[in-house]
C-alpha positions, -999 to +999 in steps of 0.1 A: +293+390-464+274+405-435+237+413-441+221+442-423+197+431-396+164+451-392+153+438-358+160+465-333+179+485-359+151+509-371+144+543-355+113+562-365+100+596-354+072+620-365+082+656-360+064+689-366+091+707-385+122+701-405+139+730-422+159+709-447+148+674-456+182+667-471+200+677-438+176+675-408+193+686-376+194+665-344+174+692-326+145+687-351+146+649-348+144+651-310+120+681-307+096+681-278+065+680-301+078+648-319+064+613-315+089+585-311+074+556-330+098+526-329+084+514-296+048+519-307+048+504-342+043+467-346+072+447-360+057+449-395+040+483-389+062+505-410+052+502-446+068+526-472+064+517-508+067+537-540+046+538-571+064+551-601+047+563-633+060+556-668+066+582-695+061+566-729+084+578-757+076+557-788+085+572-821+070+566-855+104+555-870+111+529-844+099+493-840+105+495-803+088+512-775+109+534-752+100+546-718+114+566-689+107+571-653+077+592-645+063+607-613+069+589-580+044+586-552+053+574-517+027+552-501+032+552-463+011+533-437+019+529-400+004+502-377+009+506-340-004+496-306-026+517-283-012+523-248-033+525-216-012+555-204-023+587-222+013+601-219+026+570-238-003+569-263+011+598-284+009+582-318-029+580-312-033+614-296-010+635-317-011+620-351-048+628-359-063+633-393-049+665-410-018+668-388+011+679-409+047+669-401+077+649-412+084+612-408+120+604-403+133+568-407+168+556-398+178+520-405+209+499-399+217+514-365+204+502-331+171+520-323+185+528-289+213+548-304+207+585-302+203+606-334+237+620-344+253+641-371+264+620-401+237+593-398+217+585-429+179+590-426+149+591-450+126+621-445+091+624-458+068+654-456+034+640-447-001+647-436-018+621-413-049+604-425-077+590-404-067+567-375-083+533-381-088+508-352-080+474-365-102+443-359-098+427-325-077+396-325-074+369-300-042+369-279-032+404-291-031+440-281-053+468-295-039+480-328-046+508-352-033+521-386-027+555-400-022+563-437+004+590-441-002+611-472+029+624-490+021+661-489+055+675-497+088+663-511+108+635-495+145+627-494+161+592-492+195+589-476+196+624-462+225+631-438+217+643-403+233+676-394+245+687-360 
């Protein structure tokens, strides 16, 4: 059995527009207005978790409680490094509070591999929250975090189109 390594095998981009979240095209994922994030995020700076509600369905005639899956909410937070070069500090300068876009995450393929048709990608419609400078730490670089609000639908395991 060969397990999938995460180190160096995650590509993340914030882009302004995606026409189809189930089939984003390469041109959208590489658009000039996009922010390439995998070289800015800390090694633990991509946090995507899901809260799932529960629909209760107990009946009067049963001695058991039944339930089903309810609403799902994606909780996304990014933690990255500041850069002294304004042209390289795009996560800080572009992803300001209220900015709407799409977060695309590809795993299992080297981050240096270009986007290509047929690759699997998770796509989230998001709105950026307030950028938060994180406390200063010894022997560290300046870091900040951004909560990404799920502001439209998302798609897991979408397939990149040409």
